[in-house]
N, C-alpha and C positions, 0 to 999 in steps of 0.2 A: 801761462793759466787764465782758464779759462773764468771771466771777473761774474760771468752767472753761476757756476757753481760755488756750493757753501761745507764751510765749516763743518765737524761733527764730533762731538769729543772722542767717540765710540764708536766704532766700525767692526762688525762682527761677520765674518765670510767664511766659510763652512764650504773648501773649494774641493766636489766628491768625484768622482770618478763616475758621475750619471747625472749630476746635477749642482749649479753652484747655486748654495742658499746666503741670501744674505739679510739683514741686522742691525737696524739702527732706531736712534731716539728720534722723533718726529713730534716733538713739547709734550707731553705724558704720554703720549702709546706710542706704541714699538710698531715702525712698520718693517714688513718681510715684504720679501718677492725673492723667487729663481728661476732661474735659465740652462737649458743645456747645457752640458759639460763638455761642450762640442768644441775645435778650433781648424772647420776647414780652412786652405787660402782664399782673403779675402777676391770677391771676385766685384765687380765694379754694376749695379743693375738699373743701366742702363735706358733700357725699355723701360720701366717703370716709374726712372725718375720723369723720363719723356710724355707720358702717359696724359699728361693733366690732372692726374688724381684717379682714371681711372683705372689701374694697376694699382695695389698694394707693393708695396716698398719692405720688403723684409724691415721688420726692427733689429737692428745689427751697427754695431761699431768696428769701424777699419782700427789694429789693433799692430802692430812692430815692434816684436820681441827678435832682435838679432839680427836686423837687416832683412826678417822674412814679417809679410803681412799674413795675419790673422782675421777671420769674421767670427764677431763672437756677438752673444746675445741670444734675446727670448726668440726672436726668427730665424736661428741658425740651419733648424732643422728642414727649412726649403732649400739650404744649398746642398743638402747632405742627405739626398733621398735613396744616394747608391751606393748606401752601404760606406762610404769612406767616411768615414766623419769628422776625422783627424783624432779620434781618442786616443788616447794614452794608456793601457793598464799594467802598469808595472810599481814597483814598492820605487822606484827612485819617481815617483811621479810628481814632486813637488817641487826637482828640481829642472822640470821641463820646460820650455818655451813656453808645451801649451795654460801650463797652470798661472805662469805667468798674466797670460794674454786672458785668461779667467778671471782672475783677481784684480785687471783691470777691468775687466768687462766690469765687474761687479761693482769699482770705484765711479761708472763713467751712470749706469742706468743710477744708482742709488744719488745722483748730480753733488757729489762731493769732493772736492776737489784736494782737503784736506783733514786732519786725522791726529789728534793728540794719542791717540793710543789706537793698533789694530791689533786683533785675535781672531789666530787664527785656530785649524785644529788639523790631528795626525791620526793617522787606526794607530791602533796599538800594538801592532805587530814591526813596524818600523821608527817609533815614538821616538826612543830612545838614538839611535843612529842618528834624523832629519829632526831635530828637536835646531838644533843650534843652527843650521844652516836658513832655516826660515826665520830666527829672531834677527838676523843679522842681513840677506838678502833683501827685505825690503822697507829698511828703518830710513829713514830720511829721502831725499827728492827723486821722486820713480818715474822717467817719460818714457811711453809705447807709441811713439808718434802723434795720431791723434789725444792721447789721456794720457795725462799728467797729475800729480799725485802726490802729495807731503804726507811725509809719517812720523810720527812723532818718535814712535817706541811699537816693537810689536811684543806681544804675548804669547806662548802656543801652548794647547791645549789638549791631551787624548779626547778623539772624538767624542768617545758616550760620558765623559765628565760634563761635559755640555750639560746632556740630560740630567744625569745627577743634579748637576745646579740647579736645573729647571725643577723638576721633580721635587727639587727640596721646599719651595716652597708651598707645596701645598700639604694640604694634612694628614693624608695617608704615609708623606712623608715621617719613620719612627729614625730618630736622630740616634739614638740607643743600640739600636742590631741593624746588622747590616741587612742592605738589597743586593741584587742583582737583577744589574744592566744593560740588556745588553739592545746594541743596535744595527741594526741587519740594513748593512749598506752598501753600495752598486759591487767593488772590487771585492770587499771582504765585510766579514759576521765581525765585530768586538763585544769583548763581555768586559765588566767591571764588578766584584765584588767593596762593596764601600760601607763605614759605618760611617755616618754623617756625613764628613766629607773627606776623609782619609783612607785611600785605597786599600786596599789587599792588594798586591804585586804578586804574591805568590799565586793566588787566584783569580788574575785576572790576565785575559791574554784576547790572541786575535787567529782568527780561522784565514785562509787564504782562497774566502768563497765569499759568493756575495749576492743578489739580487740577479747580477749580470747574465753568472755560469749560470742561475737558472734558467735564463728567459734564454740563452745558450741552448742547452737541453731540448726546450721547449722547442727552439729551429729545427735543432735535431731529427726531432720526432716527426714535427709538420712535417722537413723532409724525406724521411722514411716512409711516412706512410703516404705523403700524397703528391710525392716528388715534386715539390716547388721551393726556390730556395727562397725564405723571406726577403735576401738582400740587407741584411741586420736584425737587430735586435731591437731598436731603439722603438716603433711601432706593437709590439709584442709588451715593453714596458708598459705605452701608454694605455694600451687594449685591458692589462689589466687591472690598473690603478683605476677608472672611471668602469670598468663592467661591459667597455662596448664590445664589438664583434672583431675581427680583424680581415681585414680586403685584401684576398688573394687572387687574384689573376680571373676580378670582376666579382669573385665569391663572396660570400662574408662568411666566417667560419669562428664558431662560439670555440671558447681555448681551453675550453673546463675537459673535452675530450682529449686534449693532448699533454694535462697536468702528469697523471699517477705516473707515465713513464718517465718523467723528469724530475721526478718525489726526493730519488738516492741524490739527489747536490745538497739540498735542504734536510734530508736525514744526516747527511755527515755532518753537515754545519755542526744541529744540535748535536750531536754526538762529543765532537770533538769541545766542547761549550760544557758539557755532561763531568767529561775527561778532567776539563783544568780546574772545575770549579771544587772538584774532591766529594762535597757533600751539601748540602741545603740544610740539613739540622737545625742551621741557626738562623738560618734565611728568612727573612722579614717576607717579601715580595721580590715578584720580577718588575720591572721598570720595563716594560718594552717599548723600542723605540725606532728611527731609521725610514726611509723609505717605504722598505724591504718589511716592514715589522707585518703586518697583515699576511704578506705571503707564506710565511714563518711562524704566524701563532700555534695554529692546529698543533704543529710537531711540537712544540717548545711545554703546551699545555700536556701534552700525552707522555713529557719523559719526565714530567716534574709536576704529578697531576695535585701533588698535596700546597701547593703555592699558587697564591693568588697570583694573578696578571695585572701589571696598572699599566694598561693602552693610553698611554700620550696622546691624549686631543694633537691634531695636525702635529703625525710624526715627524715628516720630512723636514720642519722649523726647527722640530725639538733640542737640538745641539745645540743651531745656532742664538738660540732665545737665549740659550744657556751659559752661551760665549759673550753675548751679550750683559747679561748681567754677570759674570766675573770682571768683565773686563769696566763695568763700569762700577764696582764693588772695588776693586785693588788701584784703579786709582783715584779715588776718595781716601782710599785707607794712604796712599803715597803723597796726596797732597796735606793732607793731615798730620803728614810725619814734619813734612819740609815747616812746617808752621810752627813745629811741636804740639800737637794737639795730639793726646792719645788715641789710637786707631781702637 
């Protein structure tokens, strides 16, 4: 165990299909960071290391899972420009070596060696089938090559619940009437109807479509119109998030001209939400969050014109901040129970 690393009471990690988001307590403040959920095979950057600082070494760590070494961290895109980034987009994602490698990367870059409680999340569509696996997979000692960490206990939450917990701390929250929380993720779009912190499972659900599917549709439009293969979707993601142009074969393109023909992906997801929620006559507001929130906002407002949309600030970190708050609250509750103090 690295003696320079620290102990934290709670670490919250949202291992998403697009990015891995991390939150932990740093004094009275909450520290957050994220890195791409990409796990290409590890490659030693020997030229950069021998260049006396002239060439920057990518900020990554080597993580070993089941005998294979992966490269994980904020600099991983530098080794994945060919479009083969080791992303694993499937419903069994949380059981893969990639997931374990990304979790190890979260501990490494948070500089944390042990926690009393680890909080993780799952999409709504596979929550009930995978929650038991996650609860047991990472409790205790975990060793992944250069990265080692200890976990006292694990709690797993539906991903939109993190946003709900986070939103409940603001004055717009109405604990007497339902809110509709919509979490636009990379691979899935999840929604929860909840009154206070009680979920209406009959009206909550998930759609097998997220921001990545929208990016793929944009890539297809570009290929059809310009006859150019974008070589993956990560740069499309970054361009849309930052408002930048997309460099293709030496030319800068404004992505806005390609968006209308990819709109069907967003339309299908929002229609699924509308069908799942059934009616909105009792809904106080829509809480919109997730990395793809801004992309879906216009269509959501068009489908639910009568409802106010509460757009969470810094939506990429909304879930993981809520996970941290939930972890801290449950840890305090459990401590009081052990001490015989009413919770």
